[in-house]
N, C-alpha and C positions, 0 to 999 in steps of 0.2 A: 504494500500500500504506500502511497506517497507520504513523505514526511510532512509534518505539520509546521515544524520550525527547526532552526539550526543555529547554534552559537557559532561564531565565525572567527574565533581567536587565531586559528591557523589558516583561514581562508585567504586565497590569493586571487586577485582580479586579473584574469588573462583575456587577452584579445583573441578573436578568431575561434576556431573550433577547439574543443577540449575532448581528449580521450582519457577516460579513467581506467587505470589498471588496478589490479588487486592491491598493490601496495604503492601506488604512485598517484599523481593527480594534484588537484588544487583546491579541494574542499567544496566542489560544486556538485549539484545533482545533474545527471544526464538522462534525457528522455531516450530510452532504448528503442522506441518505436513500437513496442508491444503493449504500451500502457503501464509498464512498470517503471520504477525509478532506480537508477544505479546508486550504489552506496557512496556516501561521502568518503573520500580518501585523502587524508592529510598528506602534505608534502614531506618526504624524508622520514627518518625514524620518528616514531611518536611515543608519547608516554600515555598509556591507557590507565584510567582509573577503574578499579574493580571494587564492588561492595558485596560482601558475603555475610550471611548469617551462619556463623560457625557453631558446630556442636561441641567444639573443644579444641585443645592444642593439636590433636592428631589431624583433624580436618584442616585447620589453618596451615599447618606445616605441609600437608600434602598438596594443597592448592598452591601455596607459595613455591614449592618445588616444581610443580608443573608449569607455572607461568615463568619461572626463572629459566627453565629449559627452553621454552618457546622464545623468550627474550634473547637468549644467547644465540639461538639459531637464526633469528630474523633481524636482530639489531634494534628492535623496539624495546620498550620497557613497560612494566605493569606495576602499579602501586596497589597492593591489596589492603583494603580497610575492612576490619571486622566490625560489623554494626552492633551497637549496644541495643538499638531498637530499630530493627530492619524496616518495619512498616513506616515508622515516623521518618526515618532518614531517607527512604526512597521518596516518600511524598514531598518532603522538603526539597530534595534535589530536583524533582520534576517541576515543582512550583516555582523554583528560582531560575529555571532554564539552564541549570548547571549540574545535571545529574552525573553519576558515574557512567562511564561508557558501557561497562559490562557489569551485570549484577545477577544475583539469584532472584528469580521471580516465581512466587508461589502460585500454583494453579488456582487456588481459591480466590486470589486477588487479580489474576491475570485479566479477566474480562473488563474490569473497571479501567485499567490502564490502557488496554487496547482500544476501548471505546473513546477515551479522551485524547488519543493521539500521542501518548507518551512513549510508545514502543515502536521500534523499527522492525518491520517484518522481513526476515532474511531466510526463512526456512526453505524457500524455493531455490536458494543458491547452494544448498547442500546436495551434492550429487547423489549421496546415499541416504537421503532423508527417509526413504521407505524402510530402512533398516531399524528405525525406532519403532517401538510397539505402537500399534494403531491407537490404542486407548490413550496413550500418553500424547500422541500427536493431536488427538481430538481435544485433550485437556487444554491445549494452547492454540486452539482454533477459534477465531471470532469472525463472525459475518463471512464465513466461507474461506477465510485466509488463516493458514497456520503461520504463526509469527516466529516461533523460536524453537530451539532444539532441547528436548527433555534432557535434564542433567543426570538424573537417576530416579529411582522410585522405591516405594514401599507398598506392600499389600497386606491384607488381612488373611489370617489363617487360623485354624483351630489348634490351640495349645493345650496339651493334656498332661496332667500330673501322673507320672507312671506308677508311683506308689499307691495312689488312690485307685488307679485303674486296676492294678493287680489285686488290691485288697477287695475290690468288688467282684473279683472272679472274671474280669474281662480279659480278652486276649487281642492280639493284633487283628484277628479276623473281625473283631467287633468295632473297629474304628468306623465311625458313621460316614456314610456316603450319601444319605438322603435325609430329609427332614424327619421322616418317621423313625429312622434309626437314631438320629440325634435325640429325639424325644425319649426313646427307649433307654439309651445309655445314660442320659442325664438323670432320668428317674432312678436308674440302678446306682448311680454314683452319689445321689443325694442322701445325706445323713443329717442327724440333728445339728452337727457342727459344720457341715460343708454342703454348699449348693452344688448341684451337678454342673451347671454352667453359669459363670459370672460374666455379665456384659456391661461395658462402659455405656454411660447414658448418651443420648443424642444420636443424630442421624449418621455420624461418622462411624458408627458400629451397626446400628439398626438398618442403615441403608443397604448393607450387604444382603439382608433377607429380601429387601425390596427388589434388588437386581435379580436375585435367584427366582423371584416370582414374576419376572418380566415387566416390572414397573420402574418408574423413576419420578422424580419431583417435577421435572419439566419435560416438554416434548423434545424430540431429537434435535430440533433447531434451536432449542433453548429460548423460544419466543413465547411459549404459553405454559401455564402451570398445569400439571397433570397429577397432583397428589390425591385428589378426590376421585380416584378410579378404583375398581375392585382389586386390581393387582397390588396396589400399594396398601389398601386397607386390609386385605387378606394376609399379606406378609406380616404387617405389624400385629394383626390380630392373632396370628399363629404364635408369635413371641409372647404377646400379652397373656394368652391362655396358659402357656408354660410358666410364666412368672406367677400368675395367680395360683397355679398348682404347686408352686414352690420348688420345682426342679431347675428353673432358670431364675436368676436373681440379678437385678441391676446393681452396678457397683455401689451406688449410694445406699442401697438396702443392706449392703455388706460392710458399711462403714469404711469404704475404700474410695479413694479419689479417682481411680481408673481401674480397668479390668486387670491390668498387670499387678496392681497392689492386691486386689482380691485373690488373684491366683498365687502370688508370691507368699502371702500370709496364710495360704491354704484354707481360705474361707470359700473358695470355689475350686472344684476339681478340674474344670476346664475353663478356658476363656477364649475370646475372639480378639486377637490383637495383631499388630504388625511386627515386622522383624526388628523394630526398635526394642522389643521386649527382651531381646538377648542381653543387652547391656544391663538392664535393670535386674535380670535374674542373676547374672554373674556378679554384679556389684552388691546387690541388696539381699538376694536370696540364694546364695551359692549352694545351699544344701538341698534345694528342691530340684529333683530330676524331672525332666519332661521330654516329650516328643512333640513334633509339629506335623499336622496333617492339613491337606486342603480342606476348605470349608465344604460341608455337605451340599449336594445339589438340591435346588428347590424344584418346584413344578416346571419352571421354565429352563432348568438346566443349571450349569455351573455359574457362579457369580461371586465376585468379591469387590472390594473397593481399593482403588489405587490412590496413592498420595505422591505428588511429584512437584518438582521445581524445574524451571528451564533456565538456560543461560540467556537472560534478557539483554538486549542492546537498546540504548536510548535513541529515540528519534532526534534528540538534540545533539548527539555525538557527531563531531566532525571527522571522526576516524572510524567510520562504520566498516569500511573494507578491512582494515586491520583487525577490528573487533571480531568480524566474521572469521578471519583466518585463525584468531586465537580460539574461538569456539570450536572450529574444526579440530584443532590440536587437542582440546580438552575432552572431546567426545569420541576419540578413537577407541577401539576395543581395548587396546593395551592400556591406555590412560584410564579408562573406566574400571578396568580390573585393578589397576594400581590404587585407585580411590577405594575400591571395595576392600582391598587388603588393609588399607591405612585406617579407614574409619567406618567400615561396615555397611556402606550403601550398596544397593543392587544396580547393576548397569541397565541403562535404558535401551540398549541395542539388542535386538533379537539374536544377532550373531555372537553376542557375548554370553548368552544363556547357558550354552553347553560348557564353556570354560568355567563359568561361575558355579554351575552344579558340580562339576568335577572337583573344584577347589573347596566348595562349601556344601557338601551333600546334605547337611542338616537343614539347609535353607531351601531344599527342593520345592516344598509346598509354597513358600513365599514367592519364589521366582516364577512358578507356574502361573500365578495370578496375573502376570503381565499379559498373558494371552487372552484372558477373558474378563479382566477387571474393568471397573467403571470409575472414571475420575469424579471430582467434586462437581457441585452445581456450577455451571459455567455460563453466567450471565451477569451483566453489570447491575449494580444497585441492589444486590440480593443479601448483603451481609446482615443487615438488621432483620430482614425477613427470616433468614435461617436462624438467627439468634432467638427470635420470638418462637419459632417452631421448637427449637431445642428446649427452651424454658417450659413450654407446655408439655413436653415429654419427660420432664424430670421426675414427676410422680407417675411413672409409666404404668404401674399396676392399675391405677384408677383412672387413667386418661380416657376421655371420651374421644375415641379415635375419629369417628366420622366428623365431629365438630372441629377437632384440631386440624384435620386435613382440609376441610372446607375453608377454614380461616386462613390456612397457609395459601390456598389457591387465590383467595381474595386479596391477600396482602401481596402475593407475588405478581398478580395481574396488575396491581397498581404500580409496583416497582418496575415492571416491564413496559409500562406506558399503555396498557390496554384500557 
């Protein structure tokens, strides 16, 4: 998509025709003749600014090592800044017209920034863009245009306490693959001290059941709300029935802040969480042994939720060509595997799935979700609407689901301008 604005600190006014190369040029846009716009390319070696939301020292060091290698190879340089408040610092940079050139962009906030023109759409310049998981590409698509390259991803899977499993007389053959089987094993695992399945509150966990039943909160184009349809209500109704029966419990019913805490403290024999649970288990609950399985299929088949970020590039950057080259370097299979080894993320490329499974066989259920997962609600102006929905689902056992879903549709329609 055409850029809305551009700072010109490195721009040069050139007479006559201008040809922009990947790492040369003069800071101008070029009409390519096909309706697209060539990237801005600053003259000579450039200093790119990168803003990241780091999970810790290991991630920061790995990103720094990767950009240092690219800088040495290309003669450019990259200054990496670790945000203390990513959302605030991104918003401030965009508002000032002086954002970082490259940055982490969360899928849950992507549509707002795509709509207001803050982002540079470069995905069509990546020759192997179709190697990224389709669900992740869709997470960064707005108004028919994919903007950026998925950086990595996480997905939800079923985490099972092996001691509780064996104590209940269950075997590997009993790992549930359908909702009926999940109901049965959760009932078998439930005791006076332990729920069969503990689930974190809100749609970032309950939404997996919605996907498994063929529903979603918005239509495929993310232009109309669709929560008040049978597929959504039936999925949530299935979970609510098990909660009322006592074999499923929400994390707040178990005095836990999230599903991982309910599982780690052994108040739940199973939970539905993402691959980030590995760090919590090794750090906080090292004595709890567990296995991970793919989520059971629902009536519509397999389904899970994916959580992802992309490498965003600013519409206001005057070194977009160099920024795209940096992203290419950061998203190779080898580099994504290096990031996986350094700080535990899963690669966003399908061609990296087999190497990842070979190196991290215990994560096979998580990486499998890339093939059939669903990203977050992808429409601008939905943050408060989703927050309102989550608040109404906090007392999930007693929630009036038809009313809650109808109110979501009303609020979402207003946010979407209907």
